[in-house]
TIDRENVEX-451233 format. One record per residue (C-alpha): chain; residue number from 1; y, z, x; residue in one letter. Coordinates in steps of 0.25 Angstrom, whole numbers, plus 5000, padded with zeros to 4 digits. Example, Ala and Ser with C-alpha at 12.3 -4.5 7.8 and 13.67 -1.06 7.14 Angstrom:
c,k,py,pz,px,r
A,1,4982,5031,5049,A
A,2,4996,5029,5055,S
END
This chain:
c,k,py,pz,px,r
A,1,5323,5355,5401,M
A,2,5308,5355,5400,F
A,3,5301,5368,5399,T
A,4,5292,5364,5411,E
A,5,5304,5361,5420,T
A,6,5305,5369,5432,K
A,7,5316,5366,5442,L
A,8,5314,5371,5456,T
A,9,5317,5367,5470,R
A,10,5312,5353,5472,D
A,11,5311,5352,5487,E
A,12,5303,5339,5487,E
A,13,5310,5332,5475,G
A,14,5319,5320,5477,E
A,15,5334,5323,5478,S
A,16,5344,5317,5469,V
A,17,5359,5314,5469,D
A,18,5365,5328,5468,N
A,19,5378,5322,5464,T
A,20,5372,5316,5452,K
A,21,5363,5328,5449,Y
A,22,5376,5337,5449,R
A,23,5383,5328,5441,G
A,24,5372,5328,5430,M
A,25,5372,5344,5431,I
A,26,5387,5344,5430,G
A,27,5387,5336,5417,S
A,28,5376,5345,5411,L
A,29,5384,5358,5415,L
A,30,5396,5352,5407,Y
A,31,5388,5348,5395,L
A,32,5381,5362,5395,M
A,33,5394,5368,5389,A
A,34,5390,5363,5376,S
A,35,5375,5361,5378,R
A,36,5369,5375,5381,P
A,37,5355,5369,5378,D
A,38,5355,5362,5392,I
A,39,5361,5374,5400,M
A,40,5348,5380,5406,F
A,41,5343,5366,5411,S
A,42,5356,5362,5416,V
A,43,5358,5375,5424,C
A,44,5344,5374,5430,L
A,45,5346,5360,5434,C
A,46,5360,5364,5440,A
A,47,5353,5373,5450,C
A,48,5348,5361,5458,F
A,49,5361,5353,5461,Q
A,50,5361,5356,5476,E
A,51,5349,5347,5478,D
A,52,5344,5340,5465,P
A,53,5330,5334,5465,K
A,54,5324,5324,5455,T
A,55,5317,5335,5447,S
A,56,5331,5341,5445,Y
A,57,5337,5328,5441,L
A,58,5326,5326,5431,E
A,59,5329,5339,5424,A
A,60,5343,5336,5423,V
A,61,5340,5322,5417,K
A,62,5331,5329,5407,C
A,63,5344,5337,5402,I
A,64,5351,5324,5401,F
A,65,5340,5318,5392,R
A,66,5340,5331,5383,Y
A,67,5356,5330,5382,I
A,68,5354,5315,5378,K
A,69,5345,5318,5367,G
A,70,5353,5330,5362,A
A,71,5367,5325,5362,T
A,72,5369,5329,5348,H
A,73,5367,5344,5351,L
A,74,5379,5353,5353,G
A,75,5384,5367,5351,L
A,76,5388,5369,5337,W
A,77,5399,5379,5333,Y
A,78,5400,5381,5318,P
A,79,5412,5389,5312,K
A,80,5410,5402,5304,G
A,81,5401,5409,5314,S
A,82,5403,5424,5317,G
A,83,5407,5430,5330,I
A,84,5395,5439,5332,G
A,85,5391,5437,5347,T
A,86,5377,5436,5353,K
A,87,5372,5433,5367,V
A,88,5358,5428,5370,Y
A,89,5352,5431,5383,A
A,90,5339,5426,5389,D
A,91,5333,5424,5403,S
A,92,5321,5416,5408,D
A,93,5315,5424,5420,H
A,94,5313,5416,5433,A
A,95,5316,5403,5427,V
A,96,5322,5397,5439,N
A,97,5311,5391,5448,Y
A,98,5320,5391,5461,V
A,99,5323,5406,5462,D
A,100,5316,5412,5450,R
A,101,5329,5417,5444,K
A,102,5330,5419,5429,S
A,103,5340,5412,5420,T
A,104,5349,5419,5410,S
A,105,5354,5412,5398,G
A,106,5365,5418,5389,V
A,107,5371,5412,5377,C
A,108,5382,5419,5368,T
A,109,5385,5416,5353,F
A,110,5397,5420,5345,M
A,111,5391,5419,5331,G
A,112,5383,5406,5332,C
A,113,5392,5400,5343,Y
A,114,5387,5399,5357,L
A,115,5399,5404,5365,T
A,116,5392,5404,5379,S
A,117,5379,5402,5386,S
A,118,5374,5401,5400,F
A,119,5361,5400,5408,S
A,120,5361,5406,5422,K
A,121,5351,5409,5433,K
A,122,5351,5424,5436,Q
A,123,5357,5428,5449,T
A,124,5346,5438,5452,A
A,125,5331,5436,5451,L
A,126,5325,5443,5439,A
A,127,5311,5449,5442,I
A,128,5308,5451,5427,S
A,129,5311,5445,5414,T
A,130,5318,5458,5409,I
A,131,5327,5457,5421,E
A,132,5330,5442,5418,A
A,133,5333,5445,5403,E
A,134,5341,5457,5406,Y
A,135,5350,5450,5416,V
A,136,5352,5439,5405,S
A,137,5356,5449,5395,A
A,138,5366,5455,5405,G
A,139,5372,5442,5406,K
A,140,5373,5441,5391,A
A,141,5379,5454,5391,C
A,142,5391,5450,5400,Q
A,143,5393,5438,5390,Q
A,144,5393,5446,5378,A
A,145,5403,5456,5384,L
A,146,5412,5444,5388,W
A,147,5411,5438,5374,M
A,148,5414,5452,5368,K
A,149,5427,5453,5376,Q
A,150,5431,5439,5374,A
A,151,5430,5441,5359,L
A,152,5438,5454,5360,I
A,153,5449,5446,5367,D
A,154,5450,5438,5354,Y
A,155,5451,5450,5345,G
A,156,5436,5450,5341,V
A,157,5427,5462,5343,R
A,158,5412,5462,5342,L
A,159,5404,5474,5340,D
A,160,5392,5469,5347,D
A,161,5387,5457,5355,I
A,162,5372,5456,5355,S
A,163,5364,5450,5367,I
A,164,5351,5444,5362,M
A,165,5339,5445,5372,C
A,166,5325,5442,5371,D
A,167,5319,5451,5381,N
A,168,5316,5465,5376,K
A,169,5315,5471,5390,G
A,170,5329,5467,5393,A
A,171,5334,5472,5380,I
A,172,5328,5486,5382,D
A,173,5333,5486,5396,L
A,174,5347,5484,5391,S
A,175,5346,5496,5382,K
A,176,5338,5506,5390,N
A,177,5342,5511,5403,P
A,178,5328,5514,5408,V
A,179,5324,5505,5420,Q
A,180,5311,5499,5418,Y
A,181,5302,5495,5430,S
A,182,5305,5480,5428,R
A,183,5320,5482,5427,T
A,184,5323,5492,5438,K
A,185,5327,5480,5447,H
A,186,5337,5475,5438,I
A,187,5351,5476,5445,E
A,188,5361,5486,5439,I
A,189,5371,5475,5436,R
A,190,5362,5469,5425,H
A,191,5362,5483,5417,H
A,192,5376,5478,5413,F
A,193,5369,5474,5400,L
A,194,5363,5488,5398,R
A,195,5376,5495,5400,D
A,196,5383,5486,5389,N
A,197,5371,5488,5379,V
A,198,5372,5503,5381,Q
A,199,5388,5502,5379,K
A,200,5386,5494,5366,G
A,201,5394,5482,5371,N
A,202,5382,5473,5368,I
A,203,5369,5474,5361,S
A,204,5356,5467,5366,I
A,205,5346,5462,5356,E
A,206,5332,5456,5356,K
A,207,5330,5441,5352,V
A,208,5318,5433,5352,S
A,209,5315,5423,5363,S
A,210,5315,5412,5354,E
A,211,5329,5415,5348,D
A,212,5335,5419,5361,N
A,213,5345,5407,5362,I
A,214,5348,5410,5377,A
A,215,5334,5406,5380,D
A,216,5338,5391,5381,I
A,217,5347,5394,5392,L
A,218,5336,5400,5401,T
A,219,5324,5391,5401,K
A,220,5319,5377,5397,P
A,221,5313,5378,5383,L
A,222,5304,5370,5374,K
A,223,5310,5360,5363,H
A,224,5309,5369,5351,E
A,225,5315,5382,5357,P
A,226,5325,5374,5364,F
A,227,5330,5367,5352,N
A,228,5330,5381,5344,Y
A,229,5338,5388,5355,L
A,230,5348,5376,5355,C
A,231,5351,5378,5340,L
A,232,5353,5393,5344,G
A,233,5363,5389,5354,L
A,234,5371,5382,5343,G
A,235,5367,5368,5347,M
A,236,5366,5358,5335,M
A,237,5368,5343,5333,E
A,238,5382,5338,5332,Q
A,239,5387,5336,5318,I
A,240,5396,5323,5316,D
END
C-alpha cells in the first residue's frame, strides 16, 4: 500500500459488487497466514466490506499486484535456531481515518522464527502516542505470557521474555508507578503490563524505530524500510 493512501468513508464514491470484494478480501485473509507483509493493508481494506467503493477496490487490487510481483517470497524457518523468545510491539497513533483509533502491531519470535503476528485496531481511542504504544505493549505482554506458559507445557522454561518497544515514554510508564499528566486517563486494565514487569514475569526493552519489526504491521511504509522489515520477519526468496 502506498504511503499516501488514506482510506476513509467515501460517501460519493461508486459502489462495487460487495460479493466480489468480500471474496477478494477472504482470499487475502487466507494468504495472510504465510504472508505477514500484507497483514496491515489487508486488515485495513477488510474494514470496508459492508459498502465497498471503487477507491477501496483499487487498494485491494494494489495488494494483488504486489503479490503477483513477489510470489517468490515466503516465511523461512531454518533449523538450529535457539528458543530465546522476543515480542515486538508497535503502534501508529490515530492511523485510522474513519474513527481516528490507533493500530497495534505485535509479532513474536522464538529464536529467528516468527511464531505469531497480528495487526489490530485498538478498541479505545488513544489521545496520546504514549497511550497507544503502552496499549500495544500490553497486548504484547499477554502474548509473551501465553508463549511462556505454552513452553512450560512442553517442558521448556524460559527465565525471561523481552518485549521490544520503540517508545521511551511507554517503557518508563511500565517500570514507574508514577502517573504523569499525559497518562492519567489510561484505563486501569492496561496497567496489566506494569504489574507483570514489576513481578519479573517479562522485561521491556528499547529498540530503535527502524529495527522495530512490528512497525510493518501498523502503517504503510516506503520501499526500503518495508523490504528491510520483511527480512526481519523472516521472509526470504524460496530456494529450489
